[in-house]
N, C-alpha and C positions, 0 to 999 in steps of 0.2 A: 330664891335658888341658893343652895348651900355651896359656898366656894370650896375648892379643894385645898386642903392644908397639908403641909409637909409633916404634920404630926397629929395624932389624935383621931377623933371620930370622922373628921373630914375625908380621911383616906378610905372611901367606900367604893361602891361599884363604879361611880363616875370617874374616880381617880384611876381605877384599873382600865376603864375604857380609854381614857386619855393616854395612859401608858401604851395601849395598843396603837392608838392613832400616831403618837410620836414615833414609835418603833417602826411603823410601816411607812409613814409619809415624810418624816422630817429627819431621819437619822443620817447625818453626814459623816459618821465615823466609819466610813468605808467608801468604796468607789472603785478600787482596783478590781478588775475582773480576773477570776481564776487565780487570785493571790499574786498577781503580777503588777509591778509598778506601772502607772500610766501617766498621761499628760495631766498637768494641773487643771482642776475644774472646781467650780463652786456653784452651789445652787444650780441654776441651769446655765452656767458658764461653760460653753463648749461641751454640752452633755451628749450630743449624738454625732455620728460621723459626718452626715451631710451638712448639717447646720453649722458645724464648727468651722467650715471653710467659707461661710458667708456671714460675717459678724453683724452686718447692718440689719439682718433679719432675725438675729438670734436674741430671743427674749430671755433675760437673765434671771429676773425675779418679779414676783407680783406681791404687793402688799394691799391689804384692805382693812380699814379700822374706822370706828366712829371717831370723828374729828375731836381732839381733846379740847379745843377752844370753841367749837361749834357743834355740840352733841346732837343737834337736829340734822346733821349732815354726815355723810360717809365720804371718806377720802380713799381713792384707788390710785396706787402708784405702780407703774409697770416700767421696767428698764430694759434697754437693748444695748448692744455692742459691748461685749465684755472686755476687760483689761485694756481700757483706753489709756495709753501712755500720754500724760499731759503735754509733753513736748513733741508729740508726734506730728509735726508740720512738715512741709507747708500745707499739705492737704489734711486739714483737721477733720473733725468727726461730724458727719451729717446723717440725718435719717434718709432712707432710700426714697427716691422719687417714684419708683415703680413698685411700691408696696402699699398694702392696706394694713394699718396697725389697729387691731380691734380689741376693745374691752367688752367682754360678754357678761351678761347678768341673767341668771336663772332665779326667778323669784317665787317659783312654786314647787321646786324640788323634782321636776320631771326630767332632769338631765339635758334640757334644751333651753337655749337662751330665749328670753322674752324681749330683751333689749340689747342692742349693740351700739356702742359709741365708736365710730370709725374715724380714725385720723389718717389723713393723706397729706403729703408734703410736696413742696416745690422748691427747688434751689434756684437762686438768682445770682448773677455775676455782673458786677459793674464794669470791670476792666479786665479784658482778656489778655492784655499785653504785659501783665506782671505776674510773677509767680506767687505774690504775696496774698495771704488770707485777709490782711488789713494793711492799708498803705499809710497809716498814721494812728495816733491815739484815738480810741473809740470811746465816745462819751454817751452815745445813745444808740438804740437799735436801728435808727434810720440815718445814722452818721454816714456821710459819703466816703469816709475812710474804711468802713467795714465792707470789704470787697465781696465776700461770699456771705450771703444771707439765705435764710429759709423762712417760708411761711407755711401755714397749714389750714386745712378746713376740717370741720367735724360734722359728720352726718349721724343722726340718730335713726337707727333702723328699729322698727317695731316688728316683732316676729311672732308667727304662729306655726307650730309644728315644723320648725326649722326653715320656714319660708318667710321672706319679708312681705309685710302687708302695707307698710308705709315707710317713707323716708323723709326726714326733715333736716334741712341744713341749719345747724345751731351755731356755727362759727365759720367765718370766711376771712381768709388772708390774715390770720393771727401770726405775729412774728415769733420766731424761735430764739431763745437765748443762745448766743454763740458759744463755741469752745473758748475756754479761758486761756488765751495765748500767753499772757504774762502781764506784769505790772506796767511795763512801758506801753504795751498795746492797749491795755484795758485798765486804766488807773483806778477805776471804781467799779469792779465787776458786780458788786452787790446792787448797784443802781441798774445795771443792765438786767440782772435777774428780776428785780422788781418790775421793770418795764414789760417783762414777758409774762407776768401774771395778768390774766384777762378774765373779766366778768362776763358771764353768759346770761341769757334770759332765764327767768325762773329761779334765780338764786344760786346757780352753779358757777364754778370757777375752774379755769383750765390753765395749765402750764406745760410747756415743752421746751427742753433744752438740756444742756450738760449739767451733771451733778456728780458729787462724790459718790462712789459706789457704797451704798449703805450696808451691804452685807459684810459681816466680820467673822473671821475664823482663821485657824491655822491650817493651811492647805497641805501641810505634811501628812494630812489624813490619807492622801493617795499614795504615799510611800509605805505600802503595806500597813495601813492603819497606824500612822505615827511611828513607823519603823519598828513596830513591836515593842516600843518603850514609851509609855505615856508621860514620862518625865521630860521628854524632849519636845515640849510644846511651848506655846506662848507668843508666837510671832503672827501678827495680823497680816497675812499674805496679800490681802487686797488693799492694804494701806497705801495711799497715794495714787490709786487707779480711779478713773472716772467711768461713768456710763452716760448714755443718753436716756433721759427720763420723760415719760408722759405722766402727768398728775391731773386727776379730775376730782373735784369736790362737788357732790350733788346732794340736795336735800333727801333725807331718808324716804320721804313720801313719794319721790320720783322713781325710786328703784324697787321698793318692796311691794309685795302684793297687797298688804293691808297692815294696819296697826296690830291686828290679831295674828297675822302671819308675817313677822318681821325678818325672817331669815332669808338671806340671799346667798346664792352660789356665784362665785366670780372666777373668771379665768381670762387669759389673753391669748391672742393668736397673731401670727403674721402671715399674710398672703402675698405672694410674689407674682408679678405679671410674667407670663410665659411668652414664647415667641409668637403665639397666635393671638395675643392680646387678652387672654383670659387670666384668671388668678387661681393659684394653687396654694393651699396652706402648707407652710414649711416649718412653722414653730408653734408650740402650744405650751402653756404653763398655767397651773393653778396652785396647788400645794407645792411647797418648795421641795426640791431634791428627788422628786419621784422618778424622773427619767434618768437620774444619775445612778441611784442605788437600789431602786426597786426593779426597773426594767432591765433585762439583759441586753447585750449588744444586738441580738437579732430583732428586738422589738423597738429599739430606740427611734429609728427613722419612721416606723409605722405609727408610733405613738404621736410624734410631732405632726403627722398628717391626719390624725384621727379626731373625732369629736367625743365628748363625754358620754353621749348616749350609746356609744359602741364600746364602752370600757369593759364589758363582760369578756371580751377577747383577751384581756390582760389579767383576768381574775387569778390565774394560777401564780402569777408573780407576787400576789399579795398573800394567798393562802399557803404558799410554799416559798417564802422569801429567801433569797441567797444571803442577805446580810447577817442574820444571826449565826449562820454556819461559818461565815468568814471570821466573825469575832470569836467563835468557839475554837476555830483552828489556830488562831494566833494567840489569844489570851486565855484559852482553856475555860471559858465561861459557857456553861451548858446552854445550848439553844432551846427555846420552848418547844413543846410538842406541836406537831403539825397534824391536820391542817389548821391554819390560824384563822378560824372563823371569827374570833374576836376582832381581828384587824379589818375584816370585811364589814362587820357591823358598825365600826366606828370610823375607820379611815375613808370608806366609800360612802358613808351616809351622814356623817356628823355625829357629835356626841349627843346621845339622847338626854333631853332635859336642858341642853345648853344651846347647841346650834344644829340640831337635826330637824329639818322641816317635815311636816306631816306628809304621809304617802310618798316618801322619798324614793327615788330610783337610784340605786347605787351608781356613783360616778365620781371621778376625781375632779373636785372643785375646791376652791378656798371658800369655806362657808363662814358667814358672819351673821351673828344675831345683832341687828341694828338697834334693838331695844335695850341692850346692856350699855350702861353709861361708862364713859372712860374712867379709869382708875385715877384717884387723886395721887396715889403713890404707886406707879406701875412697877411690877416686878419682872425682871428680865426672863424668868422661867415661865411666865404666863400662868395658864390654868394649873400647871403642875405645882405651882407655889401659891395657889389660892386666889390668883388674879384672873377672874373669868373674862376680863376685857382683853386678854392677850391670847397668844397662840396656844392651841389650834382654833380658837374662836377668832377667825381672821388672822391677820399677821401685822403687828406694828413694826415700825422701823427698828426699834431697839430690842425686839424680842430675840433672845439668845437661843435659837433652835438647836445649836450644836451642843451646848452643855446640857440642856434638857434631854436631848436625845441620848447622849452618852450615859447619863444617870439612869434613864429608863431602861436602856439595854442592859445595864449592869444590875437591874432588878430593884431599883429604888422603891418602886411601889408594890413589890411583892416580897418584901422582907429583907432584901440585901441593901442596907443603907450605904450610900456613898455620896461623895461630892466631886465626882469626876468631871473633867472639862478640858478644854483645850487651852485654858489660861488666857483666852481672849474674851473678856466679858462685856466689851462695849466697842462701838465704832471709834475710830481714831479721831473723828470730828464730831462735835456736838450737833444734834439735829435742831432744827428751828422750832419755835413755838407756834408759828403760824404757817398757813399754806404757802408754799408746797411742802414745808417741813424738812425737806432734804437739805443736807449740808452743801455748801457751795463747792464746786469742783476745785481740785488742786490745780494751781496755775502751772503753765509750761515753764515759767521762770523760777521754779521753786528751788533751784540748785544753790549750792554754797557760793559766797562771793569769790570773785577772782582773786588769786594770790596777790598780795601786796596792796589790796584796795580796802576801803572801809565803806560802810553803808552810806549811800548818798553820793559817793564819788562819781564824777562824770568821766567814764573811761572811754576814750575814743580809739584805743587800739589794744592789742594784747599785752603791750608793755605797761599800760596804765600809768600810775603815778610816777614811775621811774623815768618817763619821758620829759618831765619838767626839769630844765637845766638848773644847776645849783645857783642860788641867788635870785632866781626869777621871782617876781612879785606874784601874790595871789591873784591879782587882777589880770595877769598875763597868762594864766594857765591854759586857757583855750587856745591861744595863739601858739604857745609852745607845743601843745599836744598835736595841733594840726601840722605845724611845721615839722615836728619830729616824725609824724606819720608819713608826710609827703617825702621827707628825706629817705626814710626807710623804704618807701615804695619805689622811689627813683633808683636807689641802690639795687633793689631787687630786680627791676627792669634791666638795668645795665648788666648785672651779673647774668641774667637769663639770656640777654642778647649775645654777650660774649660766649657763653656756653653753646648757644645755638650755632654761631659761626664756626666754632671749633668742631662741632659735631658734623657739620656739612662738609668741612674740609676732609675729615677722616672718611666720610662716606664716599667722597669723590675718588679716593685712592684705594677703596676697599675692593679686593678681588673676589668674584663669585665663581 
């Protein structure tokens, strides 16, 4: 297979096809409806009205790639709960107990899943008489000081024509990596992360827990496409935010139809239990950014409740996309002629000769050719820059879908050379070399040191080092701090008591 190159003969029909796929399915250089500023959103972060109010069920991104260190396996990563503030306690971030988190795999291109890996979670509480997430330093996932914990099961459903024909439990009571409260609470978070990686039968591996949000971009995109001025870019808006992640690594032979037909379609959904005890789908995600910038407001909630086999109802959103018109209105770049049949051929089917399965039924899925080996030197623009192991052939954590999309929309592959981007070329944290590959979550204690303190100082009150009396020995620091704190506390109580008595006397003589 000939890779696509940014120059020369490689820029053929396949390159133009990818241009269409990127323009339709991955362009994040828009998102405001009717040219009006809107709430911040990224990939599928808060992408539809209903799901934006229930973040535990909101799937933010899906990634699928041939594992770089184990190329006979595929890794699927799906994230939930957008914009997790690391210090957001005391109730930190958990998966919902009343949800089914599903990873769907279509291995014959018929727009229906043949396999579903279903994750379900349970929350456990050790001590209901404290407000604390943890009651001391946590050194293991079964540490008695970790007050709130979660475990999960995985069921493998084999499907035919949209109906389950068998169900197998492949994991039971697996521990979840907790939220990263901070250095005092979790002195070695990496060890907790490692303990949450669990081997499954048949050579698969699973992980669930908090992670750094791997998506990177400047979200000023939603301020009228970077405020109408592409020079005002460069801040990774998701820097410092976390997500809850599910990662599954499975042998290629377990998910693809055969070695002769190695292309799989992947998407995720969330089903929430209703008042009658049944489950209803409330979130869906395959290719990034579809429900943000392809579907209009009236279709967003419908899309989240739909299945790929019914995607014909959203066809007009692809053949007559709003996004190029927005760019033309703001930046005066002429939109391509409609209908965009090229987008249908590629975006809903996969790129012919790369990741399009035979006899494909058009549907929105993240399509991956599992026979293409990982690149020794991955390029952030993926297929657009000659790296066929990258987006839109699946999606790796480091693929820069924003820059690729901006350049394609500006006509990079049809004669208008450019190097446009949002000036955010990589995630703020390095990804791992081994499963689950995600960067560790930002800790809740990431803030600057308190004024007047130095790294390693044992500060027992807001006054910190200043509480130590002049001439006190280093060995007496703890006593001085405690004594100072106690004195300050006693003075505060005395002042408060005096004030309360005066207030009562005034109230007794107050006329109504």
